[in-house]
ZAPA-104654 format. One record per residue: x, y, z of N, C-alpha, C, O in turn. Coordinates in steps of 0.2 Angstrom, whole numbers, plus 5000, padded with zeros to 4 digits. Layout:
BEGIN
+------+------+------+------+------+------+------+------+------+------+------+------+
!  n_X !  n_Y !  n_Z ! ca_X ! ca_Y ! ca_Z !  c_X !  c_Y !  c_Z !  o_X !  o_Y !  o_Z !
+------+------+------+------+------+------+------+------+------+------+------+------+
!    X !    Y !    Z !    X !    Y !    Z !    X !    Y !    Z !    X !    Y !    Z !
...
+------+------+------+------+------+------+------+------+------+------+------+------+
REM end
This chain:
BEGIN
+------+------+------+------+------+------+------+------+------+------+------+------+
!  n_X !  n_Y !  n_Z ! ca_X ! ca_Y ! ca_Z !  c_X !  c_Y !  c_Z !  o_X !  o_Y !  o_Z !
+------+------+------+------+------+------+------+------+------+------+------+------+
! 5944 ! 4649 ! 5827 ! 5942 ! 4656 ! 5829 ! 5938 ! 4656 ! 5835 ! 5933 ! 4653 ! 5835 !
! 5939 ! 4660 ! 5839 ! 5936 ! 4661 ! 5845 ! 5929 ! 4665 ! 5844 ! 5929 ! 4669 ! 5840 !
! 5924 ! 4663 ! 5848 ! 5918 ! 4667 ! 5848 ! 5919 ! 4673 ! 5852 ! 5924 ! 4674 ! 5856 !
! 5915 ! 4677 ! 5851 ! 5915 ! 4684 ! 5855 ! 5916 ! 4682 ! 5862 ! 5921 ! 4685 ! 5865 !
! 5912 ! 4678 ! 5864 ! 5911 ! 4678 ! 5871 ! 5918 ! 4673 ! 5874 ! 5921 ! 4675 ! 5879 !
! 5921 ! 4668 ! 5870 ! 5926 ! 4666 ! 5871 ! 5932 ! 4671 ! 5873 ! 5935 ! 4670 ! 5877 !
! 5932 ! 4676 ! 5867 ! 5937 ! 4681 ! 5866 ! 5937 ! 4685 ! 5874 ! 5942 ! 4686 ! 5878 !
! 5930 ! 4687 ! 5876 ! 5929 ! 4691 ! 5881 ! 5932 ! 4687 ! 5888 ! 5936 ! 4690 ! 5891 !
! 5930 ! 4681 ! 5888 ! 5932 ! 4677 ! 5894 ! 5941 ! 4677 ! 5894 ! 5944 ! 4677 ! 5899 !
! 5943 ! 4675 ! 5887 ! 5951 ! 4676 ! 5887 ! 5954 ! 4682 ! 5889 ! 5960 ! 4682 ! 5891 !
! 5951 ! 4687 ! 5888 ! 5953 ! 4694 ! 5890 ! 5953 ! 4695 ! 5897 ! 5958 ! 4697 ! 5899 !
! 5948 ! 4693 ! 5900 ! 5948 ! 4694 ! 5907 ! 5952 ! 4688 ! 5911 ! 5954 ! 4689 ! 5916 !
! 5954 ! 4683 ! 5908 ! 5959 ! 4679 ! 5911 ! 5967 ! 4682 ! 5910 ! 5971 ! 4682 ! 5914 !
! 5968 ! 4685 ! 5904 ! 5973 ! 4689 ! 5903 ! 5974 ! 4694 ! 5908 ! 5980 ! 4694 ! 5911 !
! 5969 ! 4698 ! 5910 ! 5969 ! 4703 ! 5915 ! 5970 ! 4700 ! 5923 ! 5971 ! 4704 ! 5928 !
! 5970 ! 4693 ! 5923 ! 5971 ! 4690 ! 5930 ! 5964 ! 4689 ! 5934 ! 5964 ! 4688 ! 5940 !
! 5959 ! 4689 ! 5930 ! 5952 ! 4687 ! 5933 ! 5953 ! 4680 ! 5934 ! 5955 ! 4676 ! 5929 !
! 5950 ! 4678 ! 5941 ! 5949 ! 4670 ! 5941 ! 5941 ! 4669 ! 5939 ! 5937 ! 4674 ! 5938 !
! 5941 ! 4663 ! 5938 ! 5935 ! 4660 ! 5936 ! 5928 ! 4664 ! 5939 ! 5923 ! 4666 ! 5936 !
! 5928 ! 4664 ! 5945 ! 5922 ! 4667 ! 5950 ! 5922 ! 4674 ! 5948 ! 5917 ! 4676 ! 5947 !
! 5928 ! 4677 ! 5947 ! 5927 ! 4684 ! 5945 ! 5923 ! 4685 ! 5938 ! 5918 ! 4689 ! 5937 !
! 5926 ! 4682 ! 5934 ! 5923 ! 4680 ! 5927 ! 5916 ! 4680 ! 5927 ! 5912 ! 4684 ! 5924 !
! 5914 ! 4675 ! 5930 ! 5907 ! 4672 ! 5931 ! 5903 ! 4679 ! 5933 ! 5899 ! 4682 ! 5930 !
! 5905 ! 4681 ! 5939 ! 5901 ! 4687 ! 5942 ! 5901 ! 4693 ! 5938 ! 5896 ! 4697 ! 5939 !
! 5906 ! 4695 ! 5933 ! 5906 ! 4700 ! 5929 ! 5902 ! 4700 ! 5924 ! 5899 ! 4704 ! 5922 !
! 5902 ! 4693 ! 5920 ! 5899 ! 4693 ! 5914 ! 5890 ! 4689 ! 5916 ! 5887 ! 4688 ! 5911 !
! 5889 ! 4689 ! 5922 ! 5882 ! 4686 ! 5924 ! 5881 ! 4679 ! 5922 ! 5875 ! 4678 ! 5920 !
! 5887 ! 4674 ! 5922 ! 5886 ! 4668 ! 5920 ! 5888 ! 4663 ! 5925 ! 5891 ! 4666 ! 5930 !
! 5887 ! 4657 ! 5925 ! 5889 ! 4653 ! 5929 ! 5897 ! 4650 ! 5929 ! 5900 ! 4650 ! 5924 !
! 5899 ! 4648 ! 5935 ! 5906 ! 4645 ! 5935 ! 5907 ! 4639 ! 5929 ! 5912 ! 4639 ! 5926 !
! 5901 ! 4635 ! 5929 ! 5902 ! 4631 ! 5924 ! 5903 ! 4633 ! 5917 ! 5907 ! 4630 ! 5913 !
! 5899 ! 4638 ! 5916 ! 5899 ! 4640 ! 5908 ! 5905 ! 4643 ! 5909 ! 5908 ! 4641 ! 5904 !
! 5909 ! 4647 ! 5913 ! 5915 ! 4650 ! 5912 ! 5921 ! 4644 ! 5910 ! 5926 ! 4644 ! 5906 !
! 5919 ! 4639 ! 5915 ! 5925 ! 4633 ! 5913 ! 5923 ! 4630 ! 5906 ! 5928 ! 4627 ! 5904 !
! 5917 ! 4630 ! 5903 ! 5916 ! 4627 ! 5897 ! 5919 ! 4632 ! 5891 ! 5921 ! 4629 ! 5886 !
! 5918 ! 4638 ! 5892 ! 5922 ! 4643 ! 5887 ! 5930 ! 4641 ! 5887 ! 5933 ! 4640 ! 5882 !
! 5932 ! 4641 ! 5894 ! 5939 ! 4639 ! 5894 ! 5941 ! 4633 ! 5891 ! 5946 ! 4632 ! 5888 !
! 5938 ! 4628 ! 5893 ! 5939 ! 4620 ! 5890 ! 5939 ! 4621 ! 5881 ! 5944 ! 4619 ! 5878 !
! 5934 ! 4625 ! 5878 ! 5934 ! 4626 ! 5871 ! 5938 ! 4630 ! 5869 ! 5940 ! 4629 ! 5863 !
! 5941 ! 4635 ! 5872 ! 5947 ! 4639 ! 5870 ! 5954 ! 4636 ! 5870 ! 5958 ! 4637 ! 5866 !
! 5954 ! 4632 ! 5875 ! 5960 ! 4627 ! 5875 ! 5960 ! 4622 ! 5869 ! 5965 ! 4622 ! 5865 !
! 5954 ! 4619 ! 5868 ! 5954 ! 4615 ! 5862 ! 5956 ! 4619 ! 5855 ! 5960 ! 4617 ! 5851 !
! 5953 ! 4623 ! 5854 ! 5954 ! 4627 ! 5848 ! 5961 ! 4630 ! 5847 ! 5964 ! 4631 ! 5842 !
! 5963 ! 4632 ! 5853 ! 5971 ! 4636 ! 5853 ! 5976 ! 4630 ! 5853 ! 5982 ! 4631 ! 5851 !
! 5973 ! 4624 ! 5856 ! 5979 ! 4618 ! 5857 ! 5982 ! 4619 ! 5862 ! 5988 ! 4618 ! 5861 !
! 5980 ! 4622 ! 5868 ! 5986 ! 4624 ! 5873 ! 5982 ! 4620 ! 5880 ! 5976 ! 4618 ! 5881 !
! 5986 ! 4619 ! 5883 ! 5984 ! 4615 ! 5891 ! 5982 ! 4619 ! 5897 ! 5979 ! 4617 ! 5901 !
! 5985 ! 4626 ! 5897 ! 5984 ! 4629 ! 5904 ! 5982 ! 4637 ! 5901 ! 5983 ! 4640 ! 5896 !
! 5980 ! 4640 ! 5906 ! 5977 ! 4648 ! 5906 ! 5984 ! 4651 ! 5903 ! 5984 ! 4656 ! 5899 !
! 5990 ! 4649 ! 5906 ! 5995 ! 4654 ! 5904 ! 5998 ! 4652 ! 5897 ! 6000 ! 4657 ! 5894 !
! 5997 ! 4646 ! 5895 ! 5998 ! 4646 ! 5888 ! 5993 ! 4650 ! 5883 ! 5994 ! 4652 ! 5877 !
! 5987 ! 4649 ! 5885 ! 5982 ! 4652 ! 5882 ! 5983 ! 4660 ! 5881 ! 5983 ! 4662 ! 5875 !
! 5984 ! 4663 ! 5886 ! 5986 ! 4670 ! 5887 ! 5992 ! 4671 ! 5882 ! 5992 ! 4676 ! 5879 !
! 5998 ! 4667 ! 5883 ! 6003 ! 4669 ! 5877 ! 6002 ! 4668 ! 5871 ! 6006 ! 4671 ! 5867 !
! 5999 ! 4663 ! 5869 ! 5995 ! 4662 ! 5862 ! 5992 ! 4669 ! 5860 ! 5995 ! 4672 ! 5856 !
! 5987 ! 4671 ! 5863 ! 5983 ! 4676 ! 5862 ! 5987 ! 4683 ! 5863 ! 5984 ! 4687 ! 5859 !
! 5991 ! 4684 ! 5866 ! 5995 ! 4689 ! 5866 ! 6001 ! 4690 ! 5861 ! 6003 ! 4695 ! 5859 !
! 6002 ! 4684 ! 5859 ! 6005 ! 4684 ! 5852 ! 6002 ! 4686 ! 5847 ! 6006 ! 4687 ! 5842 !
! 5995 ! 4686 ! 5847 ! 5991 ! 4687 ! 5842 ! 5988 ! 4693 ! 5842 ! 5985 ! 4695 ! 5837 !
! 5990 ! 4696 ! 5848 ! 5988 ! 4704 ! 5849 ! 5979 ! 4704 ! 5851 ! 5975 ! 4709 ! 5851 !
! 5978 ! 4698 ! 5852 ! 5971 ! 4697 ! 5855 ! 5969 ! 4698 ! 5862 ! 5963 ! 4699 ! 5864 !
! 5973 ! 4698 ! 5867 ! 5972 ! 4699 ! 5874 ! 5976 ! 4706 ! 5875 ! 5982 ! 4707 ! 5875 !
! 5972 ! 4711 ! 5877 ! 5975 ! 4717 ! 5878 ! 5971 ! 4719 ! 5886 ! 5965 ! 4718 ! 5887 !
! 5976 ! 4722 ! 5890 ! 5973 ! 4723 ! 5896 ! 5970 ! 4731 ! 5897 ! 5968 ! 4732 ! 5902 !
+------+------+------+------+------+------+------+------+------+------+------+------+
REM end
């Protein structure tokens, strides 16, 4: 299960945001964004951002 912050990061990726845009919007570092993404990838067992969005879209978790 994704944390609220991980879900927020995933939603922003789904909207096409870059890591830099996510960091600026959430007031966190690029390193923290990368850490969230790595944890999401592990939890969802996916290798890429596109695969992550596809899995979450299938669950109805990523809405633009």
